[in-house]
C-alpha positions as CSV (number, residue, x, y, z in Angstrom):
1,M,124.0,117.0,153.6
2,D,126.1,117.3,150.4
3,N,129.3,117.4,152.5
4,F,130.2,115.3,155.5
5,P,131.1,117.4,158.6
6,S,134.6,118.5,159.0
7,T,136.6,117.3,162.0
8,D,138.3,120.7,162.7
9,S,135.7,122.0,165.2
10,K,134.4,120.1,168.2
11,N,131.4,122.5,168.1
12,E,130.4,121.2,164.7
13,P,126.6,120.5,164.6
14,L,125.9,116.8,164.6
15,V,124.9,115.6,161.2
16,V,123.5,112.1,160.8
17,P,122.7,111.2,157.2
18,T,120.5,108.3,156.3
19,M,121.3,105.6,153.7
20,A,118.4,106.7,151.6
21,E,119.7,110.3,151.5
22,L,123.2,109.2,150.4
23,A,121.9,106.7,147.9
24,A,119.8,109.5,146.2
25,K,123.1,111.3,145.7
26,G,125.0,108.3,144.5
27,Q,127.1,108.3,147.7
28,Q,128.2,105.3,149.9
29,P,129.4,105.6,153.5
30,D,132.4,103.9,154.9
31,I,130.3,102.3,157.6
32,L,126.7,101.8,158.5
33,F,125.8,102.6,162.1
34,W,123.1,100.1,163.2
35,V,121.4,102.1,166.0
36,G,119.3,99.3,167.4
37,C,115.9,99.4,169.2
38,A,117.2,100.6,172.5
39,G,119.4,103.2,170.9
40,S,116.5,104.5,168.9
41,F,113.6,104.5,171.4
42,D,115.0,104.3,175.0
43,E,115.6,107.8,176.3
44,R,118.8,106.8,178.2
45,A,120.2,104.8,175.4
46,Q,119.7,107.6,173.0
47,R,122.5,109.4,174.7
48,I,124.8,106.5,173.9
49,T,123.7,106.8,170.2
50,I,124.5,110.5,170.2
51,A,128.0,109.8,171.7
52,I,128.8,107.2,169.0
53,C,127.7,109.6,166.3
54,K,129.9,112.3,167.8
55,I,132.9,110.0,167.8
56,L,132.3,108.9,164.1
57,Q,131.9,112.6,163.1
58,H,134.9,113.7,165.1
59,V,137.3,111.3,163.4
60,G,135.9,111.9,159.9
61,I,134.4,108.5,159.3
62,R,131.8,108.7,156.5
63,Y,128.8,107.0,158.1
64,A,125.0,106.7,157.8
65,V,122.1,105.2,159.5
66,L,119.0,103.4,158.1
67,G,116.6,105.7,160.0
68,T,113.0,104.6,159.6
69,E,114.2,101.7,157.4
70,E,115.9,100.0,160.4
71,S,114.0,97.3,162.1
72,C,114.7,94.9,165.0
73,T,117.4,92.3,164.2
74,G,115.1,89.7,165.7
75,D,117.4,88.9,168.7
76,P,114.7,89.1,171.4
77,A,112.4,86.9,169.4
78,K,115.1,84.3,168.8
79,R,116.3,84.2,172.4
80,A,112.7,83.9,173.6
81,G,112.3,80.8,171.3
82,N,110.3,82.3,168.5
83,E,112.4,81.2,165.5
84,F,109.7,82.0,163.0
85,L,109.4,85.6,164.1
86,F,113.2,85.9,164.2
87,Q,113.6,84.8,160.6
88,M,110.8,87.1,159.4
89,Q,112.6,90.1,161.1
90,A,116.0,89.0,159.9
91,F,115.0,88.5,156.3
92,T,113.4,92.0,156.3
93,A,116.6,93.5,157.7
94,I,118.9,91.6,155.3
95,E,116.8,92.7,152.3
96,V,117.2,96.4,153.3
97,L,121.0,96.0,154.0
98,N,121.6,94.2,150.7
99,S,119.6,96.7,148.8
100,Y,122.2,99.3,149.8
101,S,125.2,97.0,149.3
102,I,126.2,97.4,152.9
103,K,129.6,95.9,153.7
104,K,130.6,97.2,157.1
105,I,128.4,97.8,160.2
106,V,129.1,99.2,163.6
107,T,126.6,98.6,166.4
108,G,126.0,100.1,169.8
109,C,124.5,96.9,171.2
110,P,126.2,93.5,171.7
111,H,122.8,91.8,171.0
112,C,122.6,93.4,167.6
113,F,126.3,92.8,167.1
114,N,126.0,89.1,167.8
115,T,122.9,88.6,165.7
116,L,124.2,90.5,162.7
117,K,127.7,88.9,162.9
118,N,126.8,85.3,163.8
119,E,123.2,84.6,162.8
120,Y,122.7,86.6,159.6
121,P,125.3,84.9,157.4
122,G,123.2,81.7,157.4
123,L,120.3,83.7,156.1
124,G,122.2,85.5,153.3
125,G,123.4,88.5,155.2
126,N,127.2,88.7,155.1
127,Y,128.8,91.8,156.6
128,E,131.8,92.9,158.5
129,V,130.3,93.7,161.9
130,I,132.1,95.5,164.7
131,H,131.0,96.6,168.2
132,H,131.5,100.3,169.0
133,S,134.1,99.3,171.7
134,E,136.2,97.7,168.9
135,L,135.8,100.9,166.8
136,I,137.0,103.0,169.7
137,Q,139.9,100.7,170.4
138,G,141.0,100.9,166.8
139,L,140.7,104.7,166.8
140,I,142.8,105.0,170.0
141,N,145.4,102.6,168.6
142,E,145.6,104.8,165.4
143,G,146.0,108.0,167.5
144,R,142.7,109.5,166.2
145,L,141.2,109.6,169.7
146,T,143.6,111.0,172.3
147,Q,141.3,111.0,175.4
148,A,143.3,113.9,176.7
149,D,141.7,117.3,176.1
150,G,138.2,116.8,177.4
151,E,136.7,115.9,180.8
152,S,139.2,114.5,183.2
153,F,138.6,111.2,185.0
154,K,141.7,111.7,187.1
155,G,141.3,110.1,190.5
156,K,138.1,108.3,189.5
157,K,137.7,104.6,190.2
158,I,136.1,102.8,187.3
159,T,134.9,99.2,187.0
160,F,133.8,97.6,183.8
161,H,130.8,95.2,183.4
162,D,131.3,92.6,180.6
163,P,128.1,92.2,178.5
164,C,127.4,88.5,177.8
165,Y,127.2,88.8,174.0
166,L,130.4,90.9,173.8
167,G,132.5,89.0,176.3
168,R,131.7,85.3,176.7
169,G,129.7,85.2,173.5
170,N,132.3,86.7,171.2
171,K,135.5,86.8,173.3
172,I,135.9,90.6,173.2
173,Y,137.3,91.6,176.5
174,E,140.1,94.1,175.8
175,A,138.5,96.5,173.4
176,P,136.2,98.2,176.0
177,R,139.0,98.2,178.6
178,K,141.3,100.0,176.1
179,A,139.0,103.0,176.3
180,L,139.4,103.0,180.1
181,E,143.1,102.3,180.3
182,V,144.0,105.5,178.4
183,L,142.2,107.6,181.0
184,D,144.0,108.9,184.1
185,A,141.7,106.7,186.2
186,D,141.9,103.7,188.4
187,L,140.5,100.6,186.7
188,V,139.3,98.0,189.2
189,E,137.9,94.6,188.2
190,M,135.0,92.9,189.8
191,K,135.6,89.3,191.0
192,R,133.4,88.0,188.3
193,C,134.7,89.5,185.1
194,K,135.8,88.6,181.6
195,S,135.2,84.9,180.9
196,N,133.8,84.5,184.4
197,G,131.5,87.5,184.1
198,L,128.0,87.7,185.5
199,C,125.0,88.5,183.3
200,C,123.2,91.7,184.1
201,G,119.9,89.8,184.0
202,A,118.5,91.1,180.8
203,G,119.7,88.4,178.3
204,G,117.5,85.8,176.7
205,A,114.8,88.4,176.3
206,Q,114.5,88.6,180.1
207,L,114.6,92.4,179.8
208,F,111.0,92.4,178.4
209,K,109.4,90.3,181.1
210,E,109.1,90.0,184.9
211,P,111.8,87.9,186.5
212,E,111.1,84.3,187.3
213,P,110.9,83.3,191.0
214,G,114.3,82.9,192.7
215,H,116.5,83.8,195.5
216,R,117.2,87.3,194.2
217,D,117.3,89.3,191.0
218,I,120.5,89.0,189.0
219,N,120.9,92.8,188.6
220,I,120.7,93.3,192.3
221,E,123.5,90.8,192.9
222,R,125.6,92.4,190.2
223,A,125.0,95.9,191.6
224,E,126.2,94.6,195.0
225,E,129.4,93.5,193.4
226,I,129.8,96.9,191.8
227,I,129.3,98.6,195.1
228,N,131.9,96.4,196.8
229,T,134.5,97.7,194.4
230,R,133.9,101.2,195.7
231,A,133.9,102.4,192.1
232,D,132.7,105.9,191.2
233,I,131.8,104.8,187.7
234,V,130.6,101.5,186.3
235,A,131.3,101.4,182.6
236,V,129.1,99.4,180.3
237,S,128.9,98.8,176.5
238,C,125.4,97.5,176.2
239,P,122.0,99.4,176.5
240,F,120.4,96.4,178.2
241,C,123.2,96.3,180.8
242,M,122.8,100.1,181.2
243,T,119.1,99.6,182.2
244,M,119.6,96.7,184.5
245,L,122.6,98.1,186.4
246,R,121.1,101.5,186.8
247,D,118.0,99.8,188.3
248,G,120.3,97.8,190.6
249,I,122.2,100.9,191.7
250,K,118.9,102.6,192.4
251,H,117.7,99.7,194.5
252,F,120.6,100.3,196.9
253,E,120.0,104.1,196.7
254,K,123.6,104.6,195.5
255,E,122.8,106.8,192.5
256,P,124.5,109.9,194.0
257,E,127.7,107.9,194.5
258,I,127.9,105.6,191.4
259,T,127.4,106.7,187.8
260,V,126.7,104.2,185.0
261,L,128.2,105.3,181.7
262,D,128.7,103.7,178.4
263,I,132.2,103.4,176.9
264,A,131.1,105.7,174.1
265,E,129.9,108.3,176.6
266,I,133.2,108.1,178.5
267,T,135.2,108.4,175.3
268,A,133.1,111.4,174.1
269,K,133.5,113.2,177.4
270,A,137.3,112.5,177.5
271,N,137.6,114.0,174.0
272,N,135.4,117.0,174.7
273,L,132.8,116.0,172.2
């Protein structure tokens, strides 16, 4: 991996260097891609990880991942109330990041994004952290992603689900919508969106446990709202939301009619990556 991949060919093999490999050669990437637990181990979320890597490679951003040195940010532990475990995981991650003098991080998960950006500075981890939707928005604004020569979304009706830690948690609403607005598609909003968005039901470590007794599961209610928009595609930008909304769509047996795609996957398809 002496040379970073060229951006001339869209058939270029995907090359994902690790920080350890670059450090051994005295190289430093422009950005660290923090993959996250879901992006590493969940089969569906792995496709989002690949899409983000394809985008980074396509535009020629020098990037790297931590690989086996990456561990959980500690977000699930903290949200579940285990502050001790969170700090143990956070200090471990910060030690690794600081050992490589990491300055800029892009994440594929709002939970990782929020924790790295807002929780780590108080523990000695100070980095510029951006969510992958912000990365895509910037590349579109710079003209480096045209969204014109790949898969066409013409005539498709798309709705976007705001992740809690991206939207209400960090006030990022327009970045993911930018990736959709440049498509030749019909963007429709759910009644509960942006600052009034509804959680998918996975936040606060709820993804990892059975739901508590109640009237109905949150993801079922959210899926019903999606169905009511008559959208062909529901766009997400969080692997937790991906899991919950896919389960909700499956509950209503609407899988043949509604596809759940991450913003990065949509961008990659539109750019023929």
